[in-house]
N, C-alpha and C positions, 0 to 999 in steps of 0.2 A: 627382267622379263626374257622368259624363250621364245620366242616368233614361233608357232605352227605353222608346219609345211604337210601340204598333203603327203608324201612319201616319207616314212617313218622315218627320224636319224638313227635308227639303226640299221636299217636295209641300207640304207644313202652311202654308209661308212663302212660297211661288213668289207671293204676288199682296201682299206685307209688304213694302215698299221695306228695300233691306238695303247702301244704303252702307254704315253702319258696323260690317259685318259683320269687321272687319276684327280693329276694337278690341272688337267685345264681341260676346258671346255667350249663345244661349239655350240653355239644358236643358229638357228637354222628359219632362214626365210623363204621364201618362194625370189626375190627380188636380193635379196642380202644374206653373210653368213658371214659369223663372223667370229674370231676365236678368243678369251676369254682366259687369267687364274683368280683369284682372288684376289690377288690387288689387281692386275691392271688390263688395256686392249694391248692384245699382240699382233692381231694381225685381222683382214677381215678381206672378204669379195661384194663385188657391187656387181647384177647380171645390167648386161648391157646388151641391148640388142637379143641377139643368139649366141652371145659371148657376156665370159662374164670374168672380170678386171679383176685381179689376184693384189691387193698393198701388201708388203711387212710393214709394223705400226711401230715396231720397238728400233727398228732400221730407217735413218733421213733421204730421200731421195738425194743424189748429188747434187744439185744445186741449194740441200737443207735447206726446203719449204715444205714441205709436203715426203706424203710417208713413200718407199720406196717402192714403186712399182715391180710386180715380178714377169707379168705379162696379162698375156690374155690367152684366156681357154674353151674351149667346144661344149667341158661340158662343169657341173661344178667341183667332182671330184678332183681331179686335173686344177684347176684352181689352191684349192684345200690343201693335197699335196704337195702344192709351190708352197705352198704356207708355214705348213709343218717343218718343211725342209728349212728352211727360212731361218723357224722363230726356233722350233724343238733345241736343234742343237747348240745352238748357245747358252739355250736356257738349261738347260738339262749339263752343259761343261759346266754352269757356273753351279751348280751345286754338292754340296758336301756333307755329307754322310756324318751325323748326331754337329751339325754347326748349323745356327740359325746364321742365315748373311743377305745382308743387304743390297737392294741391286741395281744401278741406275740405268735408266734404258732415253736414249736418245729419245723423241718423239716429234 
């Protein structure tokens, strides 16, 4: 389910690299945003007061008891860029043209 937002997704993401947009989708809400593909949850950002905290859902935190925290950002664009930098590069490195591949991720 896509969460409605006051600002359009196109406007919000206009300055962000969308090269993988055909494979990964952002679900945008006023307090929570999530990135996923057809198989799994990849990352999310949660608004906490005036900041957004970004999480990478395919890498564990150092204690291996939750998602890897990427940082706190003053705006959602910074959080989205951090998630994409952390997650999409890993996923693209696992793609082999013409070969179906099973991917295993730690969550």
